[in-house]
C-alpha positions in Angstrom: -59.1 138.1 92.2 -58.1 139.9 89.6 -55.4 138.2 87.7 -52.7 139.9 85.2 -49.9 138.8 83.2 -47.0 141.6 83.8 -43.5 142.6 81.7 -40.8 144.3 83.0 -39.6 146.7 80.7 -36.1 145.8 81.5 -36.0 142.3 81.1 -38.2 139.4 79.4 -39.8 138.3 83.0 -43.5 137.5 83.0 -44.9 137.8 86.5 -48.7 137.1 87.1 -50.0 139.2 89.5 -52.9 139.5 91.3 -54.9 142.2 92.8 -58.2 142.3 94.8 -60.6 142.6 92.2 -63.1 140.0 91.1 -63.0 140.1 87.3 -59.4 139.7 85.1 -57.7 140.3 82.1 -54.8 138.4 80.3 -52.1 141.2 79.9 -48.9 142.1 78.7 -47.0 145.1 80.5 -44.3 147.2 78.6 -43.8 149.1 81.5 -45.5 149.2 85.2 -47.5 151.7 83.9 -48.6 150.8 80.8 -50.1 147.0 80.3 -51.7 145.9 76.9 -54.9 143.8 77.6 -54.1 140.1 75.7 -57.5 139.1 76.8 -60.7 139.8 79.0 -61.9 143.0 77.8 -65.8 143.9 77.9 -66.2 142.1 81.6 -64.4 139.1 80.8 -62.7 137.2 83.2 -59.2 135.9 81.3 -55.7 134.9 82.7 -56.3 132.5 85.2 -53.4 130.0 85.9 -50.9 131.5 82.8 -48.1 129.6 81.6 -45.8 131.9 79.3 -42.6 131.6 76.9 -40.9 133.8 74.9 -39.5 132.8 71.8 -36.6 133.8 69.9 -38.1 137.0 68.3 -38.8 138.4 71.8 -42.8 137.6 71.1 -44.5 136.5 74.6 -46.5 132.9 74.0 -49.3 132.6 76.9 -51.8 129.9 77.9 -54.3 130.6 80.1 -57.8 129.7 81.7 -61.3 131.7 80.4 -63.2 132.0 83.6 -66.1 132.8 82.3 -66.3 129.6 80.1 -63.9 127.2 81.8 -62.0 126.7 78.7 -58.1 126.8 77.8 -56.9 129.6 75.8 -53.8 130.9 73.9 -52.4 134.3 73.0 -49.6 136.0 71.7 -48.4 139.4 72.2 -47.9 140.1 68.4 -49.6 142.9 66.7 -53.1 142.1 66.5 -53.2 138.6 67.8 -56.6 137.1 68.3 -57.1 134.5 71.4 -58.0 131.0 70.2 -59.5 128.0 72.2 -57.0 125.3 73.0 -59.8 123.2 74.6 -63.4 124.2 75.3 -63.9 121.1 77.5 -66.5 120.0 75.3 -67.1 115.8 75.2 -69.5 113.4 74.1 -69.7 111.0 77.1 -72.4 108.5 75.8 -76.0 108.6 73.9 -79.3 109.5 75.4 -82.6 107.4 75.5 -83.4 109.1 72.5 -80.5 108.0 70.6 -79.2 111.6 70.5 -75.1 112.1 71.5 -74.6 113.0 75.1 -72.5 116.1 75.5 -71.0 117.7 78.8 -68.3 120.7 79.4 -65.1 120.1 81.5 -63.6 121.8 83.8 -60.0 122.2 81.7 -57.2 123.9 81.5 -55.6 124.3 85.2 -52.0 123.4 85.7 -51.3 124.0 82.3 -47.2 124.1 81.0 -46.3 125.6 77.4 -43.1 124.5 75.3 -41.8 126.3 71.8 -40.5 124.0 69.8 -39.8 126.8 67.4 -40.9 127.5 63.8 -44.6 128.5 63.2 -47.6 126.7 64.7 -45.6 124.4 66.8 -46.7 125.6 70.2 -47.3 122.3 72.7 -49.7 122.7 76.1 -49.6 120.3 78.6 -52.9 120.5 81.0 -55.1 118.6 83.4 -59.0 117.8 82.5 -59.9 118.3 86.0 -63.0 116.4 85.6 -62.0 113.3 83.9 -58.7 113.9 86.2 -56.6 113.3 83.1 -53.3 114.8 81.4 -53.5 116.2 78.1 -51.7 117.3 75.6 -52.5 119.9 72.7 -50.3 120.6 69.9 -50.5 124.1 67.3 -51.4 122.9 63.8 -50.9 124.7 60.7 -54.3 125.4 60.1 -54.8 127.1 63.1 -56.4 124.5 65.5 -55.2 122.1 68.0 -54.9 118.5 68.1 -55.3 116.6 71.4 -53.8 113.6 73.0 -54.9 111.6 76.4 -51.3 110.9 78.4 -52.4 109.8 81.2 -55.5 109.2 83.4 -59.1 109.4 82.6 -59.2 104.9 82.4 -61.3 102.2 83.9 -59.8 101.0 86.4 -59.3 104.4 87.9 -55.6 105.2 88.0 -55.3 108.0 90.3 -55.7 111.5 89.5 -53.5 113.0 86.8 -52.5 116.9 85.6 -51.7 118.1 89.0 -49.1 121.2 88.3 -48.1 119.8 84.7 -44.5 120.5 83.3 -43.5 120.2 79.9 -39.6 120.5 77.8 -38.8 119.2 74.8 -36.0 116.6 73.8 -35.5 116.3 70.4 -39.0 115.6 68.8 -40.2 114.1 71.9 -42.1 116.2 74.6 -41.1 115.3 78.1 -44.0 115.8 80.6 -44.0 115.7 84.4 -47.4 115.5 86.5 -48.2 115.0 89.9 -50.6 112.3 90.5 -52.8 111.6 93.6 -54.8 108.2 94.7 -57.0 109.2 97.4 -58.2 106.0 98.3 -54.4 104.5 99.0 -53.2 107.9 100.7 -50.5 107.7 98.0 -49.1 110.5 95.7 -46.4 110.6 93.3 -44.6 112.3 90.3 -44.8 110.9 87.2 -43.0 111.5 83.8 -44.0 110.7 80.2 -42.3 111.1 77.1 -44.2 111.6 73.8 -43.2 111.6 70.0 -44.5 114.7 68.3 -44.5 115.7 64.8 -42.7 119.4 64.6 -43.5 120.7 61.6 
């Protein structure tokens, strides 16, 4: 299934659309006939599970999953913008019998929510690590990197599966996040809300 992101020329509405093709790209459509590809060229498969916000200058900010690498990425439709990796899923989970770090690649980025506090390089993305069933928060830094914070889940004893349908909003300098939580062994599920102080630069 091909995923595209289309922006109507008559409004600031951005709508994810799907067609029957298997590979996808992240696109901004200045009109229905002239979409601009933001990522996913050369046979790539980008643009899954997009979340979009428009800043005060009219620039679209998009966080989405790159299905080729199973990572979470970010791009804007500003001229010459280059896609960035928010989280590539790379984790060190222990040490091998030979004493070397034991790496894994988690599945990250589904059900993301994007917040624009304003200013430069302040974007916040809340999302799921589906491997650890964890709710994560990433904040854009001035040097172009992303700082990651675990909000809930992924602990022992297991508290339930967090990160589903993640959403976020800004309240002052705090980001308020919600997630649907599933506890399959007990058959229970609920929505949980968190507040987290951020350093708005």
